[in-house]
PDB file of N, CA, C and O in Angstrom, chain B, residues numbered from 101:
ATOM      1  N   UNK B 101       0.851  -1.179   0.000  1.00  0.00           N
ATOM      2  CA  UNK B 101       0.000   0.000   0.000  1.00  0.00           C
ATOM      3  C   UNK B 101       0.892   1.237   0.000  1.00  0.00           C
ATOM      4  O   UNK B 101       1.909   1.276   0.693  1.00  0.00           O
ATOM      5  N   UNK B 102       0.513   2.233  -0.770  1.00  0.00           N
ATOM      6  CA  UNK B 102       1.255   3.490  -0.800  1.00  0.00           C
ATOM      7  C   UNK B 102       0.307   4.647  -0.516  1.00  0.00           C
ATOM      8  O   UNK B 102      -0.873   4.604  -0.862  1.00  0.00           O
ATOM      9  N   UNK B 103       0.843   5.674   0.117  1.00  0.00           N
ATOM     10  CA  UNK B 103       0.048   6.872   0.415  1.00  0.00           C
ATOM     11  C   UNK B 103       0.229   7.869  -0.723  1.00  0.00           C
ATOM     12  O   UNK B 103       1.349   8.173  -1.134  1.00  0.00           O
ATOM     13  N   UNK B 104      -0.900   8.371  -1.224  1.00  0.00           N
ATOM     14  CA  UNK B 104      -0.902   9.382  -2.275  1.00  0.00           C
ATOM     15  C   UNK B 104      -1.866  10.489  -1.883  1.00  0.00           C
ATOM     16  O   UNK B 104      -2.577  10.386  -0.884  1.00  0.00           O
ATOM     17  N   UNK B 105      -1.882  11.556  -2.687  1.00  0.00           N
ATOM     18  CA  UNK B 105      -2.762  12.690  -2.419  1.00  0.00           C
ATOM     19  C   UNK B 105      -3.562  13.012  -3.669  1.00  0.00           C
ATOM     20  O   UNK B 105      -2.998  13.267  -4.733  1.00  0.00           O
ATOM     21  N   UNK B 106      -4.882  12.996  -3.528  1.00  0.00           N
ATOM     22  CA  UNK B 106      -5.738  13.368  -4.661  1.00  0.00           C
ATOM     23  C   UNK B 106      -5.503  14.828  -5.013  1.00  0.00           C
ATOM     24  O   UNK B 106      -4.970  15.590  -4.207  1.00  0.00           O
ATOM     25  N   UNK B 107      -5.895  15.208  -6.201  1.00  0.00           N
ATOM     26  CA  UNK B 107      -5.682  16.567  -6.692  1.00  0.00           C
ATOM     27  C   UNK B 107      -6.381  17.602  -5.804  1.00  0.00           C
ATOM     28  O   UNK B 107      -5.982  18.767  -5.792  1.00  0.00           O
ATOM     29  N   UNK B 108      -7.426  17.193  -5.054  1.00  0.00           N
ATOM     30  CA  UNK B 108      -8.125  18.107  -4.145  1.00  0.00           C
ATOM     31  C   UNK B 108      -7.522  18.094  -2.743  1.00  0.00           C
ATOM     32  O   UNK B 108      -8.147  18.542  -1.782  1.00  0.00           O
ATOM     33  N   UNK B 109      -6.262  17.558  -2.637  1.00  0.00           N
ATOM     34  CA  UNK B 109      -5.475  17.531  -1.403  1.00  0.00           C
ATOM     35  C   UNK B 109      -5.981  16.548  -0.352  1.00  0.00           C
ATOM     36  O   UNK B 109      -5.603  16.656   0.815  1.00  0.00           O
ATOM     37  N   UNK B 110      -6.817  15.600  -0.732  1.00  0.00           N
ATOM     38  CA  UNK B 110      -7.295  14.573   0.193  1.00  0.00           C
ATOM     39  C   UNK B 110      -6.364  13.361   0.081  1.00  0.00           C
ATOM     40  O   UNK B 110      -6.239  12.771  -0.992  1.00  0.00           O
ATOM     41  N   UNK B 111      -5.716  12.994   1.180  1.00  0.00           N
ATOM     42  CA  UNK B 111      -4.820  11.831   1.138  1.00  0.00           C
ATOM     43  C   UNK B 111      -5.607  10.523   1.075  1.00  0.00           C
ATOM     44  O   UNK B 111      -6.727  10.430   1.578  1.00  0.00           O
ATOM     45  N   UNK B 112      -5.000   9.521   0.451  1.00  0.00           N
ATOM     46  CA  UNK B 112      -5.595   8.193   0.427  1.00  0.00           C
ATOM     47  C   UNK B 112      -4.484   7.156   0.304  1.00  0.00           C
ATOM     48  O   UNK B 112      -3.346   7.488  -0.026  1.00  0.00           O
ATOM     49  N   UNK B 113      -4.823   5.908   0.571  1.00  0.00           N
ATOM     50  CA  UNK B 113      -3.870   4.808   0.487  1.00  0.00           C
ATOM     51  C   UNK B 113      -4.315   3.901  -0.647  1.00  0.00           C
ATOM     52  O   UNK B 113      -5.486   3.531  -0.738  1.00  0.00           O
ATOM     53  N   UNK B 114      -3.369   3.547  -1.510  1.00  0.00           N
ATOM     54  CA  UNK B 114      -3.687   2.772  -2.707  1.00  0.00           C
ATOM     55  C   UNK B 114      -2.924   1.454  -2.706  1.00  0.00           C
ATOM     56  O   UNK B 114      -1.750   1.411  -2.338  1.00  0.00           O
ATOM     57  N   UNK B 115      -3.582   0.394  -3.111  1.00  0.00           N
ATOM     58  CA  UNK B 115      -2.940  -0.899  -3.260  1.00  0.00           C
ATOM     59  C   UNK B 115      -2.035  -0.839  -4.489  1.00  0.00           C
ATOM     60  O   UNK B 115      -2.527  -0.807  -5.617  1.00  0.00           O
ATOM     61  N   UNK B 116      -0.728  -0.823  -4.281  1.00  0.00           N
ATOM     62  CA  UNK B 116       0.237  -0.678  -5.373  1.00  0.00           C
ATOM     63  C   UNK B 116       0.183  -1.836  -6.361  1.00  0.00           C
ATOM     64  O   UNK B 116       0.601  -1.686  -7.509  1.00  0.00           O
ATOM     65  N   UNK B 117      -0.323  -2.984  -5.933  1.00  0.00           N
ATOM     66  CA  UNK B 117      -0.416  -4.139  -6.828  1.00  0.00           C
ATOM     67  C   UNK B 117      -1.449  -3.941  -7.928  1.00  0.00           C
ATOM     68  O   UNK B 117      -1.433  -4.659  -8.928  1.00  0.00           O
ATOM     69  N   UNK B 118      -2.349  -2.974  -7.754  1.00  0.00           N
ATOM     70  CA  UNK B 118      -3.400  -2.738  -8.746  1.00  0.00           C
ATOM     71  C   UNK B 118      -3.011  -1.718  -9.816  1.00  0.00           C
ATOM     72  O   UNK B 118      -3.774  -1.490 -10.755  1.00  0.00           O
ATOM     73  N   UNK B 119      -1.838  -1.104  -9.685  1.00  0.00           N
ATOM     74  CA  UNK B 119      -1.441  -0.070 -10.646  1.00  0.00           C
ATOM     75  C   UNK B 119      -0.997  -0.731 -11.950  1.00  0.00           C
ATOM     76  O   UNK B 119      -0.113  -1.587 -11.967  1.00  0.00           O
ATOM     77  N   UNK B 120      -1.636  -0.308 -13.036  1.00  0.00           N
ATOM     78  CA  UNK B 120      -1.284  -0.816 -14.372  1.00  0.00           C
ATOM     79  C   UNK B 120      -0.268   0.096 -15.037  1.00  0.00           C
ATOM     80  O   UNK B 120       0.749  -0.361 -15.560  1.00  0.00           O
ATOM     81  N   UNK B 121      -0.558   1.405 -15.009  1.00  0.00           N
ATOM     82  CA  UNK B 121       0.385   2.371 -15.565  1.00  0.00           C
ATOM     83  C   UNK B 121       0.091   3.749 -14.993  1.00  0.00           C
ATOM     84  O   UNK B 121      -0.937   3.980 -14.358  1.00  0.00           O
ATOM     85  N   UNK B 122       1.046   4.669 -15.246  1.00  0.00           N
ATOM     86  CA  UNK B 122       0.930   6.046 -14.773  1.00  0.00           C
ATOM     87  C   UNK B 122       1.047   6.955 -15.984  1.00  0.00           C
ATOM     88  O   UNK B 122       1.970   6.813 -16.787  1.00  0.00           O
ATOM     89  N   UNK B 123       0.115   7.888 -16.117  1.00  0.00           N
ATOM     90  CA  UNK B 123       0.132   8.848 -17.218  1.00  0.00           C
ATOM     91  C   UNK B 123       0.521  10.224 -16.681  1.00  0.00           C
ATOM     92  O   UNK B 123       0.200  10.568 -15.544  1.00  0.00           O
ATOM     93  N   UNK B 124       1.211  11.001 -17.504  1.00  0.00           N
ATOM     94  CA  UNK B 124       1.551  12.383 -17.158  1.00  0.00           C
ATOM     95  C   UNK B 124       0.996  13.251 -18.276  1.00  0.00           C
ATOM     96  O   UNK B 124       1.438  13.154 -19.421  1.00  0.00           O
ATOM     97  N   UNK B 125       0.013  14.114 -17.942  1.00  0.00           N
ATOM     98  CA  UNK B 125      -0.731  14.824 -18.996  1.00  0.00           C
ATOM     99  C   UNK B 125      -0.970  16.318 -18.789  1.00  0.00           C
ATOM    100  O   UNK B 125      -2.011  16.696 -19.326  1.00  0.00           O
ATOM    101  N   UNK B 126      -0.330  17.200 -18.197  1.00  0.00           N
ATOM    102  CA  UNK B 126       0.837  17.130 -17.333  1.00  0.00           C
ATOM    103  C   UNK B 126       0.524  16.677 -15.927  1.00  0.00           C
ATOM    104  O   UNK B 126       1.446  16.437 -15.148  1.00  0.00           O
ATOM    105  N   UNK B 127      -0.773  16.547 -15.562  1.00  0.00           N
ATOM    106  CA  UNK B 127      -1.101  16.003 -14.242  1.00  0.00           C
ATOM    107  C   UNK B 127      -0.739  14.520 -14.200  1.00  0.00           C
ATOM    108  O   UNK B 127      -0.627  13.871 -15.239  1.00  0.00           O
ATOM    109  N   UNK B 128      -0.561  13.999 -13.006  1.00  0.00           N
ATOM    110  CA  UNK B 128      -0.242  12.581 -12.844  1.00  0.00           C
ATOM    111  C   UNK B 128      -1.540  11.804 -12.664  1.00  0.00           C
ATOM    112  O   UNK B 128      -2.334  12.101 -11.771  1.00  0.00           O
ATOM    113  N   UNK B 129      -1.747  10.813 -13.515  1.00  0.00           N
ATOM    114  CA  UNK B 129      -2.929   9.957 -13.443  1.00  0.00           C
ATOM    115  C   UNK B 129      -2.467   8.533 -13.210  1.00  0.00           C
ATOM    116  O   UNK B 129      -1.724   7.972 -14.016  1.00  0.00           O
ATOM    117  N   UNK B 130      -2.909   7.949 -12.101  1.00  0.00           N
ATOM    118  CA  UNK B 130      -2.579   6.565 -11.775  1.00  0.00           C
ATOM    119  C   UNK B 130      -3.734   5.709 -12.272  1.00  0.00           C
ATOM    120  O   UNK B 130      -4.869   5.867 -11.822  1.00  0.00           O
ATOM    121  N   UNK B 131      -3.444   4.795 -13.206  1.00  0.00           N
ATOM    122  CA  UNK B 131      -4.466   3.945 -13.809  1.00  0.00           C
ATOM    123  C   UNK B 131      -4.349   2.533 -13.251  1.00  0.00           C
ATOM    124  O   UNK B 131      -3.268   1.944 -13.229  1.00  0.00           O
ATOM    125  N   UNK B 132      -5.475   2.006 -12.804  1.00  0.00           N
ATOM    126  CA  UNK B 132      -5.487   0.688 -12.168  1.00  0.00           C
ATOM    127  C   UNK B 132      -5.920  -0.398 -13.144  1.00  0.00           C
ATOM    128  O   UNK B 132      -6.472  -0.113 -14.207  1.00  0.00           O
ATOM    129  N   UNK B 133      -5.664  -1.632 -12.771  1.00  0.00           N
ATOM    130  CA  UNK B 133      -6.018  -2.769 -13.616  1.00  0.00           C
ATOM    131  C   UNK B 133      -7.526  -2.921 -13.792  1.00  0.00           C
ATOM    132  O   UNK B 133      -7.973  -3.544 -14.755  1.00  0.00           O
ATOM    133  N   UNK B 134      -8.313  -2.360 -12.878  1.00  0.00           N
ATOM    134  CA  UNK B 134      -9.774  -2.465 -12.967  1.00  0.00           C
ATOM    135  C   UNK B 134     -10.405  -1.303 -13.747  1.00  0.00           C
ATOM    136  O   UNK B 134     -11.629  -1.203 -13.827  1.00  0.00           O
ATOM    137  N   UNK B 135      -9.562  -0.419 -14.324  1.00  0.00           N
ATOM    138  CA  UNK B 135     -10.062   0.693 -15.116  1.00  0.00           C
ATOM    139  C   UNK B 135     -10.211   1.998 -14.351  1.00  0.00           C
ATOM    140  O   UNK B 135     -10.398   3.049 -14.963  1.00  0.00           O
ATOM    141  N   UNK B 136     -10.130   1.952 -13.018  1.00  0.00           N
ATOM    142  CA  UNK B 136     -10.221   3.186 -12.231  1.00  0.00           C
ATOM    143  C   UNK B 136      -8.995   4.043 -12.466  1.00  0.00           C
ATOM    144  O   UNK B 136      -7.901   3.532 -12.709  1.00  0.00           O
ATOM    145  N   UNK B 137      -9.186   5.361 -12.390  1.00  0.00           N
ATOM    146  CA  UNK B 137      -8.084   6.298 -12.542  1.00  0.00           C
ATOM    147  C   UNK B 137      -8.122   7.298 -11.404  1.00  0.00           C
ATOM    148  O   UNK B 137      -9.191   7.745 -10.988  1.00  0.00           O
ATOM    149  N   UNK B 138      -6.933   7.648 -10.898  1.00  0.00           N
ATOM    150  CA  UNK B 138      -6.811   8.626  -9.825  1.00  0.00           C
ATOM    151  C   UNK B 138      -5.879   9.735 -10.273  1.00  0.00           C
ATOM    152  O   UNK B 138      -4.756   9.476 -10.704  1.00  0.00           O
ATOM    153  N   UNK B 139      -6.346  10.969 -10.172  1.00  0.00           N
ATOM    154  CA  UNK B 139      -5.538  12.150 -10.441  1.00  0.00           C
ATOM    155  C   UNK B 139      -4.875  12.527  -9.130  1.00  0.00           C
ATOM    156  O   UNK B 139      -5.558  12.810  -8.146  1.00  0.00           O
ATOM    157  N   UNK B 140      -3.531  12.533  -9.107  1.00  0.00           N
ATOM    158  CA  UNK B 140      -2.808  12.752  -7.854  1.00  0.00           C
ATOM    159  C   UNK B 140      -1.840  13.919  -7.961  1.00  0.00           C
ATOM    160  O   UNK B 140      -1.438  14.307  -9.058  1.00  0.00           O
ATOM    161  N   UNK B 141      -1.467  14.481  -6.806  1.00  0.00           N
ATOM    162  CA  UNK B 141      -0.528  15.603  -6.757  1.00  0.00           C
ATOM    163  C   UNK B 141       0.912  15.163  -6.974  1.00  0.00           C
ATOM    164  O   UNK B 141       1.718  15.931  -7.500  1.00  0.00           O
ATOM    165  N   UNK B 142       1.250  13.940  -6.578  1.00  0.00           N
ATOM    166  CA  UNK B 142       2.621  13.451  -6.693  1.00  0.00           C
ATOM    167  C   UNK B 142       3.016  13.301  -8.162  1.00  0.00           C
ATOM    168  O   UNK B 142       2.173  13.043  -9.022  1.00  0.00           O
ATOM    169  N   UNK B 143       4.306  13.465  -8.431  1.00  0.00           N
ATOM    170  CA  UNK B 143       4.815  13.234  -9.784  1.00  0.00           C
ATOM    171  C   UNK B 143       4.850  11.731 -10.051  1.00  0.00           C
ATOM    172  O   UNK B 143       4.777  10.924  -9.124  1.00  0.00           O
ATOM    173  N   UNK B 144       4.962  11.367 -11.323  1.00  0.00           N
ATOM    174  CA  UNK B 144       5.074   9.951 -11.676  1.00  0.00           C
ATOM    175  C   UNK B 144       6.314   9.347 -11.031  1.00  0.00           C
ATOM    176  O   UNK B 144       6.273   8.216 -10.548  1.00  0.00           O
ATOM    177  N   UNK B 145       7.427  10.099 -11.020  1.00  0.00           N
ATOM    178  CA  UNK B 145       8.658   9.605 -10.395  1.00  0.00           C
ATOM    179  C   UNK B 145       8.462   9.340  -8.904  1.00  0.00           C
ATOM    180  O   UNK B 145       8.973   8.352  -8.377  1.00  0.00           O
ATOM    181  N   UNK B 146       7.727  10.216  -8.226  1.00  0.00           N
ATOM    182  CA  UNK B 146       7.483  10.035  -6.796  1.00  0.00           C
ATOM    183  C   UNK B 146       6.599   8.809  -6.555  1.00  0.00           C
ATOM    184  O   UNK B 146       6.835   8.057  -5.610  1.00  0.00           O
ATOM    185  N   UNK B 147       5.593   8.601  -7.395  1.00  0.00           N
ATOM    186  CA  UNK B 147       4.737   7.415  -7.253  1.00  0.00           C
ATOM    187  C   UNK B 147       5.585   6.154  -7.416  1.00  0.00           C
ATOM    188  O   UNK B 147       5.443   5.204  -6.645  1.00  0.00           O
ATOM    189  N   UNK B 148       6.463   6.146  -8.413  1.00  0.00           N
ATOM    190  CA  UNK B 148       7.335   4.990  -8.638  1.00  0.00           C
ATOM    191  C   UNK B 148       8.248   4.773  -7.437  1.00  0.00           C
ATOM    192  O   UNK B 148       8.433   3.635  -7.007  1.00  0.00           O
ATOM    193  N   UNK B 149       8.828   5.855  -6.881  1.00  0.00           N
ATOM    194  CA  UNK B 149       9.685   5.727  -5.701  1.00  0.00           C
ATOM    195  C   UNK B 149       8.919   5.108  -4.528  1.00  0.00           C
ATOM    196  O   UNK B 149       9.458   4.276  -3.798  1.00  0.00           O
ATOM    197  N   UNK B 150       7.678   5.513  -4.355  1.00  0.00           N
ATOM    198  CA  UNK B 150       6.878   4.966  -3.253  1.00  0.00           C
ATOM    199  C   UNK B 150       6.560   3.492  -3.483  1.00  0.00           C
ATOM    200  O   UNK B 150       6.553   2.704  -2.537  1.00  0.00           O
ATOM    201  N   UNK B 151       6.297   3.119  -4.725  1.00  0.00           N
ATOM    202  CA  UNK B 151       6.038   1.711  -5.044  1.00  0.00           C
ATOM    203  C   UNK B 151       7.283   0.884  -4.755  1.00  0.00           C
ATOM    204  O   UNK B 151       7.200  -0.169  -4.123  1.00  0.00           O
ATOM    205  N   UNK B 152       8.440   1.360  -5.217  1.00  0.00           N
ATOM    206  CA  UNK B 152       9.695   0.644  -4.992  1.00  0.00           C
ATOM    207  C   UNK B 152       9.981   0.535  -3.499  1.00  0.00           C
ATOM    208  O   UNK B 152      10.382  -0.527  -3.022  1.00  0.00           O
ATOM    209  N   UNK B 153       9.779   1.619  -2.760  1.00  0.00           N
ATOM    210  CA  UNK B 153       9.978   1.591  -1.313  1.00  0.00           C
ATOM    211  C   UNK B 153       9.054   0.601  -0.632  1.00  0.00           C
ATOM    212  O   UNK B 153       9.473  -0.122   0.272  1.00  0.00           O
ATOM    213  N   UNK B 154       7.800   0.563  -1.060  1.00  0.00           N
ATOM    214  CA  UNK B 154       6.842  -0.387  -0.498  1.00  0.00           C
ATOM    215  C   UNK B 154       7.282  -1.812  -0.775  1.00  0.00           C
ATOM    216  O   UNK B 154       7.271  -2.651   0.125  1.00  0.00           O
ATOM    217  N   UNK B 155       7.666  -2.093  -2.003  1.00  0.00           N
ATOM    218  CA  UNK B 155       8.085  -3.456  -2.370  1.00  0.00           C
ATOM    219  C   UNK B 155       9.341  -3.874  -1.591  1.00  0.00           C
ATOM    220  O   UNK B 155       9.462  -5.026  -1.174  1.00  0.00           O
ATOM    221  N   UNK B 156      10.265  -2.940  -1.401  1.00  0.00           N
ATOM    222  CA  UNK B 156      11.471  -3.256  -0.622  1.00  0.00           C
ATOM    223  C   UNK B 156      11.103  -3.563   0.828  1.00  0.00           C
ATOM    224  O   UNK B 156      11.654  -4.485   1.429  1.00  0.00           O
ATOM    225  N   UNK B 157      10.179  -2.796   1.383  1.00  0.00           N
ATOM    226  CA  UNK B 157       9.805  -3.021   2.781  1.00  0.00           C
ATOM    227  C   UNK B 157       9.125  -4.370   2.960  1.00  0.00           C
ATOM    228  O   UNK B 157       9.284  -5.012   3.998  1.00  0.00           O
ATOM    229  N   UNK B 158       8.374  -4.800   1.965  1.00  0.00           N
ATOM    230  CA  UNK B 158       7.689  -6.089   2.040  1.00  0.00           C
ATOM    231  C   UNK B 158       8.673  -7.238   1.845  1.00  0.00           C
ATOM    232  O   UNK B 158       8.557  -8.278   2.494  1.00  0.00           O
ATOM    233  N   UNK B 159       9.645  -7.049   0.948  1.00  0.00           N
ATOM    234  CA  UNK B 159      10.587  -8.131   0.633  1.00  0.00           C
ATOM    235  C   UNK B 159      11.750  -8.215   1.611  1.00  0.00           C
ATOM    236  O   UNK B 159      12.459  -9.221   1.642  1.00  0.00           O
ATOM    237  N   UNK B 160      11.954  -7.169   2.411  1.00  0.00           N
ATOM    238  CA  UNK B 160      13.048  -7.167   3.361  1.00  0.00           C
ATOM    239  C   UNK B 160      14.364  -6.691   2.777  1.00  0.00           C
ATOM    240  O   UNK B 160      15.393  -6.755   3.449  1.00  0.00           O
ATOM    241  N   UNK B 161      14.351  -6.207   1.517  1.00  0.00           N
ATOM    242  CA  UNK B 161      15.564  -5.689   0.891  1.00  0.00           C
ATOM    243  C   UNK B 161      15.816  -4.293   1.445  1.00  0.00           C
ATOM    244  O   UNK B 161      14.918  -3.452   1.411  1.00  0.00           O
ATOM    245  N   UNK B 162      17.034  -4.022   1.961  1.00  0.00           N
ATOM    246  CA  UNK B 162      17.302  -2.688   2.506  1.00  0.00           C
ATOM    247  C   UNK B 162      17.292  -1.622   1.427  1.00  0.00           C
ATOM    248  O   UNK B 162      17.631  -1.876   0.271  1.00  0.00           O
ATOM    249  N   UNK B 163      16.898  -0.429   1.827  1.00  0.00           N
ATOM    250  CA  UNK B 163      16.847   0.697   0.902  1.00  0.00           C
ATOM    251  C   UNK B 163      18.264   1.137   0.552  1.00  0.00           C
ATOM    252  O   UNK B 163      19.123   1.224   1.430  1.00  0.00           O
ATOM    253  N   UNK B 164      18.508   1.413  -0.719  1.00  0.00           N
ATOM    254  CA  UNK B 164      19.807   1.888  -1.175  1.00  0.00           C
ATOM    255  C   UNK B 164      19.772   3.401  -1.139  1.00  0.00           C
ATOM    256  O   UNK B 164      18.891   4.026  -1.729  1.00  0.00           O
ATOM    257  N   UNK B 165      20.741   3.989  -0.440  1.00  0.00           N
ATOM    258  CA  UNK B 165      20.797   5.445  -0.331  1.00  0.00           C
ATOM    259  C   UNK B 165      21.856   5.979  -1.278  1.00  0.00           C
ATOM    260  O   UNK B 165      22.943   5.413  -1.398  1.00  0.00           O
ATOM    261  N   UNK B 166      21.529   7.074  -1.948  1.00  0.00           N
ATOM    262  CA  UNK B 166      22.474   7.703  -2.860  1.00  0.00           C
ATOM    263  C   UNK B 166      23.505   8.479  -2.059  1.00  0.00           C
ATOM    264  O   UNK B 166      23.168   9.138  -1.075  1.00  0.00           O
ATOM    265  N   UNK B 167      24.769   8.401  -2.482  1.00  0.00           N
ATOM    266  CA  UNK B 167      25.818   9.162  -1.830  1.00  0.00           C
ATOM    267  C   UNK B 167      25.918  10.527  -2.488  1.00  0.00           C
ATOM    268  O   UNK B 167      25.706  10.660  -3.693  1.00  0.00           O
ATOM    269  N   UNK B 168      26.240  11.539  -1.695  1.00  0.00           N
ATOM    270  CA  UNK B 168      26.408  12.874  -2.220  1.00  0.00           C
ATOM    271  C   UNK B 168      27.773  12.982  -2.886  1.00  0.00           C
ATOM    272  O   UNK B 168      28.762  12.441  -2.392  1.00  0.00           O
ATOM    273  N   UNK B 169      27.813  13.683  -4.009  1.00  0.00           N
ATOM    274  CA  UNK B 169      29.061  13.859  -4.731  1.00  0.00           C
ATOM    275  C   UNK B 169      30.062  14.603  -3.846  1.00  0.00           C
ATOM    276  O   UNK B 169      29.720  15.602  -3.213  1.00  0.00           O
ATOM    277  N   UNK B 170      31.301  14.108  -3.808  1.00  0.00           N
ATOM    278  CA  UNK B 170      32.339  14.773  -3.032  1.00  0.00           C
ATOM    279  C   UNK B 170      32.294  14.467  -1.558  1.00  0.00           C
ATOM    280  O   UNK B 170      33.112  14.995  -0.804  1.00  0.00           O
ATOM    281  N   UNK B 171      31.369  13.631  -1.113  1.00  0.00           N
ATOM    282  CA  UNK B 171      31.257  13.314   0.298  1.00  0.00           C
ATOM    283  C   UNK B 171      32.273  12.271   0.712  1.00  0.00           C
ATOM    284  O   UNK B 171      32.727  11.472  -0.107  1.00  0.00           O
ATOM    285  N   UNK B 172      32.622  12.281   1.955  1.00  0.00           N
ATOM    286  CA  UNK B 172      33.571  11.310   2.492  1.00  0.00           C
ATOM    287  C   UNK B 172      32.873   9.976   2.696  1.00  0.00           C
ATOM    288  O   UNK B 172      31.689   9.920   3.030  1.00  0.00           O
ATOM    289  N   UNK B 173      33.627   8.904   2.491  1.00  0.00           N
ATOM    290  CA  UNK B 173      33.065   7.579   2.744  1.00  0.00           C
ATOM    291  C   UNK B 173      33.854   6.921   3.852  1.00  0.00           C
ATOM    292  O   UNK B 173      34.996   7.294   4.121  1.00  0.00           O
ATOM    293  N   UNK B 174      33.251   5.956   4.485  1.00  0.00           N
ATOM    294  CA  UNK B 174      33.905   5.222   5.576  1.00  0.00           C
ATOM    295  C   UNK B 174      34.373   3.875   5.078  1.00  0.00           C
ATOM    296  O   UNK B 174      33.831   2.844   5.477  1.00  0.00           O
ATOM    297  N   UNK B 175      35.376   3.866   4.208  1.00  0.00           N
ATOM    298  CA  UNK B 175      35.915   2.599   3.671  1.00  0.00           C
ATOM    299  C   UNK B 175      37.086   2.132   4.480  1.00  0.00           C
ATOM    300  O   UNK B 175      37.667   1.089   4.180  1.00  0.00           O
TER     301      UNK B 175
END
């Protein structure tokens, strides 16, 4: 399940397994396998990030964090 925000600023939780595709028109439209469509405030990239994060949390795979350019590492 992922948390999203409808275009009227009402938050809701969506079953990520039902997402078929995401359209950008320029608004973000999340299209489900059952034909329902949700217009959301989040960008398509943000929706994808939330789906990936949800799947990682369910599978137990740790989240990969991006390193900042020029930052020190602890090797």
